[in-house]
C-alpha positions in Angstrom: 159.9 118.8 111.7 159.4 122.4 110.7 158.7 122.8 107.0 161.5 124.4 105.0 160.3 127.4 103.1 162.6 128.1 100.2 161.8 131.8 100.4 163.5 132.0 103.8 167.0 130.9 104.8 167.7 127.8 106.6 168.8 130.0 109.5 165.2 131.3 110.0 163.7 127.8 109.3 165.6 126.3 112.2 166.0 129.3 114.4 169.8 129.1 114.4 171.7 131.6 116.5 174.7 133.3 114.8 174.5 130.9 111.9 176.3 128.3 113.9 175.5 124.6 113.5 176.8 121.5 115.0 177.3 118.2 113.2 178.3 114.8 114.4 180.6 112.7 112.2 180.5 108.9 111.7 182.8 108.5 114.7 180.6 110.5 117.0 182.8 113.6 117.1 180.9 116.9 117.2 182.2 119.6 114.8 181.0 123.2 114.7 180.4 125.1 111.5 179.5 128.7 110.6 177.0 128.7 107.8 178.1 131.0 105.0 175.2 130.4 102.6 172.4 128.0 101.9 170.9 127.0 98.6 167.9 124.9 97.5 167.8 123.1 94.2 164.5 121.2 93.7 164.1 119.1 96.9 167.8 119.3 97.8 169.3 121.6 100.4 173.0 122.6 100.2 175.0 124.3 102.8 178.3 126.3 102.4 180.0 126.2 105.8 183.3 127.1 107.4 184.7 124.9 110.1 184.9 126.6 113.5 188.5 126.0 114.8 189.3 125.6 118.4 190.4 128.9 120.0 194.1 127.7 120.3 194.1 126.6 116.6 192.5 129.8 115.4 195.4 131.8 116.9 197.9 129.8 115.0 198.9 131.2 111.6 199.4 127.7 110.2 195.8 126.6 110.7 193.1 127.7 108.3 189.5 126.9 108.6 188.1 124.6 105.9 185.2 125.7 103.7 183.0 122.8 102.8 179.7 122.1 100.9 177.2 119.7 102.4 174.0 118.3 100.9 171.0 117.2 103.0 170.3 113.6 102.2 167.6 113.0 104.8 165.5 114.9 107.4 164.0 113.4 110.5 160.3 113.5 110.0 159.4 112.6 113.6 159.0 115.4 116.1 161.5 115.2 119.0 162.4 117.1 122.0 165.8 117.7 120.5 166.5 120.0 117.6 165.4 118.8 114.1 167.9 116.2 112.9 169.1 116.3 109.3 171.6 114.0 107.7 174.2 115.7 105.5 176.9 114.3 103.2 180.0 116.1 102.2 180.0 117.2 98.6 183.7 116.9 97.5 185.1 116.9 94.0 184.2 113.2 93.5 180.6 113.7 94.6 177.9 113.3 91.9 176.4 116.7 92.9 179.7 118.6 93.0 179.4 120.5 89.7 175.8 121.6 90.6 176.7 122.5 94.2 179.8 124.4 93.1 177.8 126.4 90.5 175.1 127.2 93.1 177.8 128.7 95.4 180.2 130.2 92.9 179.0 133.7 93.6 179.3 133.1 97.3 182.9 131.9 96.9 183.7 135.1 95.0 181.8 137.3 97.5 183.7 135.8 100.5 187.0 135.7 98.7 187.3 131.9 99.0 189.8 130.4 96.7 188.8 127.5 94.6 
């Protein structure tokens, strides 16, 4: 696994194109996200992401993309032929890290005009 340098963004650390990442949920469904911001607090990495809606849904006025915060809980230490695997958990209002994560991204919420 490539070392994460807190002086560079996660985009550079993992050579991501267009700040787009793909995650797989517990049911095996692949979901695309645009990374809006990344933060590091101690050994914890947090991501502020916006869900990428399917093209037909994004043209609908009723559908709005969700903005979510994820916390990295584990990184795959073994080298693999695939991209580096990291395990993230959703930081919702009931999560123990919610207040910290929200405070880390508050300026980003304001900058992007995200209502909270």
